[in-house]
C-alpha positions as CSV (number, residue, x, y, z in Angstrom):
1,M,17.6,-132.1,-24.3
2,T,17.2,-135.5,-26.2
3,A,20.4,-136.5,-28.0
4,R,20.1,-136.1,-31.7
5,L,22.7,-136.0,-34.5
6,D,21.5,-132.7,-35.9
7,T,21.5,-131.0,-32.5
8,T,25.0,-132.3,-31.8
9,Q,26.3,-131.1,-35.1
10,R,24.7,-127.7,-34.7
11,L,26.1,-127.1,-31.3
12,L,29.6,-128.4,-32.1
13,W,29.7,-126.2,-35.1
14,K,28.6,-123.2,-33.1
15,L,31.3,-123.8,-30.5
16,I,34.2,-124.6,-32.8
17,S,33.4,-121.8,-35.4
18,A,32.9,-119.1,-32.6
19,P,35.6,-116.4,-33.4
20,E,35.8,-115.4,-29.6
21,G,36.6,-119.1,-28.6
22,V,34.8,-122.1,-27.2
23,A,34.4,-120.9,-23.5
24,A,32.8,-117.5,-24.5
25,A,30.5,-119.2,-27.0
26,L,29.5,-121.9,-24.4
27,A,28.6,-119.3,-21.9
28,R,26.3,-117.6,-24.4
29,L,24.1,-120.7,-24.9
30,E,20.8,-121.2,-23.4
31,P,20.9,-123.2,-20.1
32,A,19.5,-126.4,-21.7
33,E,21.9,-126.1,-24.8
34,R,24.8,-125.5,-22.6
35,A,24.1,-128.5,-20.4
36,Y,23.7,-130.7,-23.5
37,A,27.0,-129.4,-24.9
38,E,28.9,-129.9,-21.7
39,G,27.9,-133.5,-22.0
40,L,29.1,-133.9,-25.5
41,V,32.9,-133.9,-24.6
42,V,34.4,-135.4,-21.6
43,G,37.6,-133.9,-20.0
44,D,40.3,-135.5,-18.0
45,Q,43.3,-134.8,-16.0
46,R,45.3,-133.6,-19.1
47,L,42.7,-131.5,-20.8
48,S,39.2,-130.1,-19.9
49,A,36.3,-130.4,-22.2
50,V,36.7,-126.9,-23.4
51,E,40.4,-127.3,-24.0
52,R,39.6,-130.4,-26.1
53,L,37.0,-128.5,-28.2
54,D,39.6,-125.6,-28.6
55,I,41.9,-128.1,-30.4
56,Y,39.1,-128.4,-33.1
57,A,38.3,-124.7,-33.0
58,N,42.0,-123.7,-33.6
59,M,42.3,-126.2,-36.5
60,Y,39.1,-124.7,-38.0
61,F,40.8,-121.3,-38.0
62,Y,44.2,-122.5,-39.3
63,R,42.7,-124.3,-42.0
64,I,40.8,-121.1,-43.3
65,R,43.9,-119.1,-42.8
66,D,46.0,-121.5,-44.8
67,A,43.4,-121.4,-47.6
68,L,43.5,-117.6,-47.6
69,M,47.2,-117.6,-47.7
70,D,47.2,-119.7,-50.8
71,D,44.5,-117.5,-52.4
72,F,46.2,-114.1,-51.3
73,S,49.9,-115.2,-51.4
74,A,51.1,-112.0,-52.7
75,V,49.4,-110.1,-49.9
76,S,50.9,-112.4,-47.5
77,V,54.3,-112.0,-48.8
78,V,54.1,-108.2,-48.6
79,V,52.8,-108.0,-44.9
80,G,54.7,-111.1,-43.6
81,E,53.2,-114.3,-42.0
82,A,52.7,-112.9,-38.5
83,R,50.7,-109.8,-39.8
84,F,48.9,-111.9,-42.3
85,H,47.7,-114.2,-39.4
86,N,46.4,-111.2,-37.4
87,L,44.8,-109.8,-40.6
88,I,42.8,-113.1,-41.0
89,T,41.7,-113.0,-37.4
90,D,40.4,-109.6,-37.9
91,Y,38.6,-110.5,-41.2
92,L,37.0,-113.5,-39.8
93,L,35.6,-111.6,-36.9
94,A,34.0,-109.1,-39.4
95,H,33.1,-111.7,-42.2
96,P,32.7,-115.1,-40.7
97,P,32.3,-117.8,-43.3
98,S,28.7,-118.0,-44.8
99,H,29.3,-120.6,-47.7
100,F,30.2,-124.4,-47.2
101,S,33.1,-123.9,-49.7
102,L,36.5,-122.5,-48.5
103,R,36.8,-121.1,-52.2
104,E,34.3,-118.3,-51.2
105,V,35.8,-117.3,-47.8
106,G,38.0,-114.6,-49.3
107,A,35.3,-112.8,-51.4
108,H,35.3,-109.8,-48.9
109,L,39.0,-109.4,-48.1
110,P,39.8,-106.8,-50.7
111,S,37.1,-104.4,-49.6
112,F,38.0,-105.3,-45.9
113,L,41.6,-104.4,-46.4
114,A,40.5,-100.9,-47.8
115,S,39.9,-99.7,-44.3
116,H,42.2,-102.1,-42.4
117,A,45.1,-100.6,-40.3
118,L,47.7,-102.5,-42.5
119,S,46.7,-100.4,-45.5
120,E,48.1,-97.4,-43.7
121,Q,51.7,-98.8,-44.2
122,W,50.9,-100.6,-47.6
123,P,48.1,-98.5,-49.2
124,F,48.0,-100.7,-52.2
125,L,47.0,-103.9,-50.4
126,A,43.3,-103.6,-51.2
127,D,44.2,-103.3,-54.9
128,L,46.6,-106.2,-54.7
129,A,44.0,-108.3,-53.1
130,S,41.5,-107.4,-55.8
131,L,44.1,-108.7,-58.4
132,E,44.5,-111.9,-56.5
133,W,40.7,-112.4,-56.2
134,A,40.4,-111.9,-60.0
135,I,43.1,-114.2,-60.7
136,L,41.2,-116.8,-58.6
137,E,38.0,-116.1,-60.3
138,A,39.5,-116.4,-63.7
139,F,41.0,-119.8,-62.9
140,D,37.6,-121.1,-61.8
141,A,35.6,-119.5,-64.5
142,P,33.5,-121.8,-66.8
143,D,35.2,-123.2,-69.8
144,A,34.1,-121.7,-73.3
145,P,35.1,-122.2,-76.9
146,V,38.0,-119.9,-78.2
147,L,37.6,-118.2,-81.6
148,A,40.5,-118.5,-83.9
149,P,41.6,-115.6,-86.2
150,E,40.7,-117.6,-89.4
151,T,37.0,-117.7,-88.1
152,F,36.5,-114.3,-89.7
153,G,38.1,-114.8,-93.0
154,D,34.9,-115.1,-95.0
155,I,32.9,-112.5,-93.4
156,A,32.1,-109.7,-95.9
157,P,33.5,-106.2,-95.1
158,E,30.1,-104.6,-94.9
159,R,29.0,-107.1,-92.2
160,W,31.7,-106.3,-89.8
161,P,30.2,-103.3,-88.1
162,A,27.3,-105.4,-86.9
163,I,29.4,-108.1,-85.3
164,R,29.0,-108.7,-81.5
165,F,31.6,-110.8,-79.6
166,Q,31.0,-112.9,-76.5
167,A,34.0,-112.5,-74.2
168,S,35.5,-115.4,-72.4
169,P,33.8,-116.2,-69.1
170,S,37.2,-115.8,-67.4
171,L,37.8,-112.1,-68.5
172,C,37.9,-109.6,-65.7
173,L,38.7,-105.9,-66.0
174,L,40.2,-104.0,-63.1
175,D,40.6,-100.2,-62.5
176,V,42.9,-99.8,-59.6
177,E,44.9,-97.0,-58.1
178,W,48.3,-98.8,-57.9
179,P,50.4,-100.8,-60.4
180,V,49.7,-104.0,-58.4
181,H,50.6,-106.3,-61.3
182,E,54.2,-105.3,-60.7
183,I,54.0,-105.9,-57.0
184,W,52.5,-109.4,-57.8
185,N,55.3,-110.2,-60.2
186,Q,57.9,-109.1,-57.7
187,T,56.4,-111.5,-54.9
188,Q,56.8,-114.4,-57.2
189,R,60.6,-113.8,-57.5
190,K,61.6,-112.3,-54.2
191,P,60.1,-112.0,-50.6
192,S,60.4,-108.2,-50.2
193,P,58.8,-106.3,-53.0
194,T,59.5,-102.5,-53.2
195,N,56.7,-100.1,-52.6
196,P,55.5,-98.6,-56.0
197,L,54.5,-95.2,-57.1
198,R,50.9,-94.5,-57.0
199,I,49.6,-94.7,-60.6
200,S,46.0,-95.4,-61.7
201,T,46.2,-98.7,-63.5
202,L,43.9,-100.5,-65.8
203,L,44.4,-104.4,-65.9
204,R,42.7,-107.3,-67.7
205,V,42.8,-110.8,-66.2
206,W,42.0,-113.9,-68.2
207,R,42.6,-117.6,-68.5
208,Q,44.1,-119.3,-71.5
209,D,44.9,-123.1,-71.7
210,L,44.6,-123.6,-68.0
211,R,46.8,-120.7,-67.1
212,V,45.8,-117.4,-65.8
213,Y,47.3,-114.2,-67.1
214,H,47.2,-110.6,-66.3
215,C,48.5,-107.3,-67.9
216,P,48.1,-103.6,-68.0
217,I,46.0,-102.2,-70.8
218,S,45.3,-98.8,-72.1
219,V,42.3,-96.7,-71.7
220,A,41.2,-97.4,-75.2
221,E,41.3,-101.0,-74.6
222,H,39.7,-100.9,-71.3
223,R,36.8,-98.9,-72.8
224,A,36.5,-101.3,-75.8
225,L,36.3,-104.4,-73.6
226,T,33.9,-102.7,-71.2
227,V,31.4,-102.2,-74.1
228,L,32.3,-105.5,-75.7
229,T,31.2,-107.4,-72.6
230,A,28.0,-105.2,-72.4
231,G,26.9,-106.5,-75.9
232,A,28.2,-103.6,-78.0
233,S,28.7,-104.2,-81.8
234,F,32.1,-103.8,-83.4
235,A,31.1,-100.5,-84.7
236,E,30.4,-99.3,-81.2
237,I,33.6,-100.9,-79.9
238,C,35.5,-99.0,-82.7
239,D,33.7,-95.7,-81.6
240,Q,35.4,-96.1,-78.2
241,I,38.8,-96.7,-79.6
242,V,38.5,-93.8,-82.1
243,G,37.4,-91.5,-79.1
244,C,40.7,-92.3,-77.2
245,S,42.9,-92.7,-80.2
246,G,41.6,-90.2,-82.8
247,E,40.2,-90.9,-86.2
248,D,43.4,-91.5,-88.0
249,E,44.7,-94.2,-85.5
250,G,41.4,-95.6,-84.5
251,T,40.8,-98.1,-87.3
252,A,44.5,-99.5,-87.2
253,R,44.1,-99.7,-83.4
254,A,40.8,-101.5,-83.4
255,A,42.3,-104.1,-85.7
256,A,45.4,-104.5,-83.6
257,L,43.4,-104.9,-80.5
258,L,41.1,-107.5,-82.1
259,H,44.1,-109.4,-83.3
260,G,45.6,-109.4,-79.7
261,W,42.2,-110.5,-78.2
262,L,42.0,-113.4,-80.6
263,N,45.6,-114.5,-79.9
264,D,45.0,-114.3,-76.2
265,G,41.9,-116.3,-76.4
266,L,39.6,-113.6,-75.0
267,L,36.8,-114.2,-77.5
268,S,34.5,-117.3,-77.3
269,S,31.8,-116.5,-80.0
270,F,30.0,-114.0,-82.1
271,D,26.8,-113.1,-83.7
272,F,25.4,-110.2,-85.7
273,A,23.4,-107.2,-84.2
274,S,20.1,-106.6,-85.9
């Protein structure tokens, strides 16, 4: 096989990134590829060629593991470093990286945790990982303008029902089975969070002034924000709130929620439905 840079890169990548190790990956190559690969690295009395390549393979794994430990720090704190190491080994066997950026390597970890053995001991792990992924997504979301409360001072009352809001690109709504925001908060203060009671929880995650926030929200707010992000008018948003809060409280609740969304920087623009 003629020595070419692209061939060398491809084979080294195949060997270094093989989840079962360099020796097993080398054995699976076609004879011509294997002969070429064996000539790429020369062993000596201290280390064989395979052992030298294993150094790079190990560093490849540890770099990914460390990146995931940063992205899912709360999960790591809950299960401990040794179990997290084994979790990532299992995860990469099932979901080897398919994107050039480390930023995307953890995309499948929440769903993977749902059926992983660790979730038998900590059944909230998948929800906790979903929260941490949403935090990461919110941090990396595109910038957008932020509407100020005074923006709406000159709008006539009869035009309010037709207003449609554009939410911040960083906004994410979560519907989880556990109050994982409490667990996340505990992991920021102490290494051993207590196991929570199983309580269905609605959360919103968003970025404001380069900082990511998350908080529990009511059913009314979750429904209102869901239809808002789908392009509903303010009248339709109010219908959702009235459906949860009743006619008497609905109007006041809608005004209070809108005020909170503006203060939290959740709304980036608006127009009027035809």
